C-alpha positions in Angstrom: 0.2 -0.1 0.1 1.4 3.3 -1.4 1.3 6.8 0.5 -0.3 9.4 -1.4 1.8 11.7 -0.9 4.7 9.2 -2.1 3.0 9.4 -5.9 3.2 13.6 -6.1 6.4 14.9 -7.8 6.2 18.1 -4.9 5.5 17.1 -1.7 2.7 20.0 -1.1 -0.5 18.1 0.8 -2.3 20.9 -1.7 -1.8 20.9 -5.2 -0.2 23.8 -6.8 -3.5 24.6 -8.5 -5.4 24.8 -4.9 -2.8 27.3 -4.3 -3.6 29.9 -6.9 -7.4 29.4 -6.5 -6.9 30.4 -2.5 -4.7 33.3 -3.4 -7.5 34.1 -6.0 -10.2 34.2 -3.0 -8.0 36.0 -0.7 -7.5 38.8 -3.9 -11.5 38.7 -3.8 -11.8 39.1 0.1 -9.1 42.3 -0.5 -11.3 43.8 -2.5 -14.8 43.4 -0.2 -13.0 44.8 2.2 -11.8 48.1 0.1 -15.6 48.0 -0.9 -16.4 48.8 2.6 -13.7 51.7 3.1 -14.8 55.4 2.9 -17.6 57.4 3.9 -15.9 59.5 6.9 -17.4 62.8 7.7 -16.3 66.4 6.3 -16.8 68.1 9.7 -17.3 66.8 13.1 -20.7 68.5 13.7 -22.8 66.3 10.7 -23.4 63.1 10.2 -22.9 61.4 6.5 -25.1 59.1 5.5 -22.8 57.8 2.9 -21.7 54.9 5.4 -25.5 53.5 4.8 -24.8 53.2 1.0 -25.5 49.7 -1.2 -22.0 49.4 -1.9 -20.6 49.3 2.1 -24.5 47.2 3.8 -24.7 45.0 0.8 -22.3 44.6 -1.9 -18.7 44.3 0.3 -20.2 42.0 2.7 -21.7 39.6 -0.3 -18.4 39.9 -1.9 -16.0 39.1 1.6 -18.3 35.8 2.0 -18.1 34.9 -1.7 -14.0 35.5 -1.4 -13.8 33.3 1.9 -15.9 30.5 0.1 -13.9 30.4 -2.6 -10.4 30.4 -0.3 -13.0 27.1 1.2 -13.4 25.6 -2.4 -9.9 26.1 -2.8 -8.6 24.1 -0.1 -11.6 21.1 -0.5 -11.1 20.6 -4.0 -9.9 17.4 -5.0 -7.5 16.8 -7.5 -8.3 15.5 -10.9 -6.9 12.1 -11.3 -4.9 11.0 -14.4 -6.2 8.3 -16.4 -3.0 7.3 -17.1 
């Protein structure tokens, strides 16, 4: 009975393609956090209602959740087995 790691060329527990997917997912998470930024008040006396915009309340959190899901999928994805 051979170990699955013995058959791999690089010896990493996760294939290189999965690392690329994880990095793409982290990039999506960073874009989501960038979408949440901004909306500071012009002065201390006034309240800025831009913090309640669609981008900050809906789009950015959904983007971050999608990015975390993409990272999870990149970690859990099984590599395709060679038929040869």
